[in-house]
C-alpha positions in Angstrom: 13.9 165.9 127.0 11.2 168.1 125.6 10.8 171.6 126.9 7.5 172.6 128.5 4.9 174.3 126.2 5.7 178.0 125.8 9.2 177.6 127.3 11.1 178.1 124.0 13.7 176.1 122.3 17.3 175.9 120.9 17.7 174.8 117.3 20.8 174.4 115.1 20.9 176.4 111.9 22.4 174.9 108.7 25.7 176.0 107.3 29.1 176.9 108.8 28.3 179.5 111.4 30.3 180.9 114.3 27.2 180.8 116.5 24.9 178.2 114.8 22.4 177.8 117.6 19.3 180.0 117.6 17.7 180.6 120.9 14.0 181.3 120.4 11.0 182.1 122.7 7.4 181.3 122.0 5.5 184.5 122.0 2.2 183.3 120.6 0.3 181.0 118.3 -0.9 181.4 114.7 -4.3 180.6 113.3 -3.2 177.0 112.7 -2.1 176.6 116.3 1.6 176.6 115.5 3.9 178.5 117.8 5.3 181.9 116.8 8.9 182.5 117.9 11.1 185.5 118.5 14.8 185.1 118.7 16.6 185.7 122.0 20.0 185.4 120.5 22.6 183.0 119.0 25.2 180.9 120.8 28.2 178.7 119.9 26.9 175.6 121.6 23.6 174.1 122.5 24.5 174.2 126.2 25.0 177.9 126.0 21.7 178.3 124.3 19.9 176.3 127.0 21.5 178.5 129.7 20.4 181.6 127.9 16.9 180.2 127.6 16.8 179.3 131.2 18.0 182.8 132.3 15.3 184.4 130.2 12.5 182.2 131.7 13.8 182.9 135.2 13.9 186.6 134.7 12.4 187.7 131.3 13.8 190.8 129.6 12.4 193.0 126.8 13.3 191.2 123.6 13.1 194.3 121.5 15.4 196.2 123.9 17.8 193.3 123.8 18.3 194.1 120.1 19.6 197.6 120.8 23.2 197.9 119.4 26.1 199.6 121.1 25.7 202.6 118.8 22.0 203.0 119.6 22.6 202.6 123.4 25.5 205.2 123.2 23.3 207.6 121.3 20.5 207.3 124.0 23.0 207.6 126.8 24.6 210.6 125.2 21.3 212.4 125.0 20.0 211.5 128.4 23.0 211.3 130.7 26.0 213.2 129.4 24.5 216.7 129.8 24.2 216.0 133.5 27.9 215.0 133.7 29.2 218.3 132.4 31.3 219.5 129.5 34.6 218.5 131.1 33.9 214.9 130.2 32.5 215.1 126.7 35.8 215.0 124.8 37.0 212.0 126.9 33.9 210.0 126.1 33.9 210.9 122.4 37.5 209.8 122.1 36.9 206.6 124.1 33.9 205.7 121.9 35.9 205.9 118.7 38.1 203.0 120.0 34.9 200.9 120.2 34.2 201.2 116.5 34.4 197.5 115.8 31.5 196.8 118.2 29.2 199.7 117.2 26.8 197.5 115.3 26.8 194.6 117.8 23.8 194.1 120.0 24.8 195.4 123.5 23.5 192.2 125.1 26.1 190.2 123.1 29.0 192.3 124.2 30.8 190.5 127.0 33.8 191.3 129.2 36.3 189.9 126.8 35.0 192.2 124.0 35.4 195.3 126.2 38.8 194.1 127.4 40.0 193.7 123.8 39.1 197.3 123.0 41.2 198.4 126.0 44.1 196.1 125.2 44.2 197.1 121.5 43.7 200.8 121.8 47.5 201.4 121.4 47.7 203.9 124.3 48.6 204.0 127.9 46.9 204.1 131.3 45.0 207.4 130.7 43.3 206.4 127.5 42.6 202.8 128.8 41.0 204.3 131.9 38.8 206.5 129.8 37.6 203.5 127.8 36.9 201.6 131.0 34.9 204.5 132.5 32.8 204.7 129.3 32.0 201.0 129.5 31.0 201.5 133.1 28.6 204.3 132.2 27.1 202.3 129.4 26.7 199.2 131.6 25.0 201.3 134.2 22.6 202.8 131.7 21.8 199.4 130.1 20.9 198.1 133.6 18.6 201.1 134.1 16.8 200.3 130.9 16.7 196.6 131.6 18.7 195.9 128.4 21.4 194.1 130.4 21.2 191.8 133.4 24.8 192.2 134.6 27.7 194.6 134.4 31.0 193.4 132.9 32.8 196.7 133.2 33.8 195.9 136.8 35.9 193.0 135.5 38.0 195.2 133.2 41.7 195.8 133.8 43.8 198.8 132.6 47.6 199.4 132.5 49.1 200.8 135.7 49.7 204.5 135.6 53.4 205.3 134.9 55.5 206.8 137.7 55.1 210.6 137.7 58.1 212.7 136.7 57.3 216.3 137.6 59.5 219.1 136.4 59.1 222.4 138.3 59.2 225.7 136.5 62.7 227.3 136.4 63.1 230.9 137.6 63.7 232.0 134.0 60.4 230.3 132.9 58.5 232.0 135.7 59.9 235.4 134.5 58.7 234.5 131.0 55.2 234.0 132.4 55.4 237.5 134.0 56.6 239.0 130.8 53.5 237.5 129.0 50.9 238.1 131.7 48.8 240.2 129.4 48.2 237.2 127.1 44.9 235.3 127.7 44.9 233.0 130.7 48.6 233.4 131.5 47.3 235.1 134.7 46.0 231.6 135.7 49.5 230.1 135.4 50.9 232.8 137.6 48.1 232.3 140.1 48.9 228.6 140.3 52.6 229.3 140.7 51.9 231.6 143.7 49.2 229.6 145.4 50.0 225.9 145.0 46.4 225.2 144.0 45.5 222.1 142.1 43.8 222.7 138.7 40.4 221.6 140.2 40.9 224.0 143.0 41.6 226.8 140.6 38.5 226.2 138.5 36.3 225.6 141.6 37.4 228.9 143.4 34.4 231.2 143.7 34.8 235.0 144.0 32.7 235.0 147.1 35.6 233.1 148.8 38.0 235.9 148.0 38.5 238.5 150.8 40.5 241.4 149.4 40.3 243.3 152.6 42.2 240.6 154.6 44.1 239.4 151.5 42.9 235.8 151.8 41.3 233.1 149.7 39.4 230.1 151.0 39.4 227.0 148.8 40.7 223.5 148.3 39.5 220.0 147.7 40.5 216.4 147.7 41.6 215.8 151.3 40.3 216.7 154.7 43.4 218.8 155.3 43.0 220.5 151.9 39.3 221.4 152.1 38.4 225.0 152.9 41.9 226.0 153.7 42.9 229.7 153.9 45.8 230.8 151.6 47.2 234.4 151.7 47.1 236.3 148.4 50.7 236.9 147.4 51.4 240.6 146.8 52.7 239.8 143.3 49.4 238.3 142.1 47.0 240.6 144.0 46.3 242.7 140.9 45.4 239.5 139.1 42.9 238.5 141.7 41.5 242.0 141.9 41.0 242.2 138.2 39.3 238.8 138.1 37.0 239.7 141.0 36.2 243.0 139.2 34.9 241.0 136.2 32.0 240.0 138.4 31.7 236.3 137.5 30.7 233.6 140.0 34.0 231.8 139.6 37.3 233.6 139.8 38.6 232.0 136.6 35.5 231.8 134.6 35.0 231.3 130.8 32.3 233.3 129.0 30.8 234.1 132.4 30.5 230.4 133.4 32.7 227.9 135.3 35.6 226.8 133.1 35.7 223.1 132.5 38.8 221.0 133.0 39.1 220.1 129.3 38.6 223.7 128.2 41.2 224.9 130.6 43.8 222.3 129.4 43.3 223.6 125.9 44.2 227.1 127.0 47.1 225.6 129.0 48.5 223.8 125.9 48.3 226.9 123.8 50.2 228.9 126.5 52.9 226.3 126.8 53.3 226.0 123.0 53.6 229.8 122.6 56.2 229.9 125.4 58.0 226.8 124.1 57.6 225.0 127.4 56.5 221.6 128.4 54.7 221.7 131.8 51.5 220.4 133.2 49.2 222.5 135.5 50.1 220.2 138.4 53.8 221.2 138.0 52.9 224.6 139.3 52.0 223.0 142.6 55.4 221.2 142.7 57.1 224.5 141.8 55.3 226.3 144.6 56.4 223.8 147.2 59.9 223.5 145.8 60.5 227.3 145.8 59.2 227.8 149.3 61.4 225.0 150.5 64.4 226.6 148.7 63.9 229.9 150.5 63.6 228.3 153.9 59.9 228.7 154.5 58.5 227.0 157.6 57.5 223.5 156.6 54.3 223.5 158.7 53.3 226.7 156.9 53.9 225.1 153.5 51.8 222.0 154.5 49.0 224.3 155.7 48.9 226.3 152.5 49.1 223.2 150.3 46.5 221.3 152.3 48.9 218.6 153.3 48.9 216.8 156.6 52.2 217.1 158.3 54.0 213.7 158.6 55.2 214.6 162.1 52.6 214.1 164.8 54.0 216.9 167.0 53.8 219.3 164.1 50.2 218.3 163.4 49.0 218.5 167.0 51.0 221.2 168.7 52.0 223.7 166.1 49.3 226.4 165.4 50.4 228.9 162.7 48.8 232.3 162.6 47.7 233.9 159.4 50.6 236.4 159.7 53.1 233.5 159.7 51.5 232.1 156.6 51.7 235.5 154.9 55.3 235.9 155.9 56.1 232.4 154.5 54.4 233.0 151.1 55.9 236.4 150.6 59.3 234.7 150.6 58.6 233.9 147.0 60.0 236.4 144.7 
């Protein structure tokens, strides 16, 4: 059955080709009255080609935009969108993009879910790297939809390996003493701060100096959960000089870098250098585990521990009926040696 005038057509190209069917759209007529075509793409079967042609006629897209490759789309996205996401993400995106090298020259409209999934499956790394690649595809899909380059998002169909069970190893007392002995080294004060506050790494980096009250010896910070947000934590006497010095520096954030907020990626570089120098293998989050474990070992009130860590008590009676004063929190935290 003949297609209507101006509808377009699907023709088979000669030779042994993986996608031998050319889908073309009539975009005008020459001086002899013959149609002028522009390619929409190439398909493996005639049926796929007719579907592509029908989709275009139902909701036409910019044919020139449809020729944009993954590399070209990534370059535009990097210029327009990444600066708004912040420095903490740039290294993750750069690394994830390298795994997509085999698709760099492919038109983005030709990249399907199975292409994206193959990149994830064949990256040779675990859940963390796979998740970074999936997030990159999600951002690129979203950007392609904004530019009307793509008509659907495949990234929502992608699967990554499950995260391995966490095995946290608290700092030993000897390792904590090593940190104290090296507190003059750059950023070691942040490790000690984490060990004596139970803060998450994000809470450390988000803490503003305006939320430090040296007069009352308190800090207000916290994220993630309703119980954890804007919680008040006493400043342990052993780290008071660290907090005072950081406040004295006059930056907006307590642990700033070059006068600005320190990004997660940058901080983790500092952390790795500290651990390598001290011949230790710990993550920042293990400071939080150490804080809770040490308080539990010295018999601190469990409700006080939950309040300072931003945890909701599992016991309903503890949650509803126990109201701990600041002095009780201070007494609990000072049990740490």
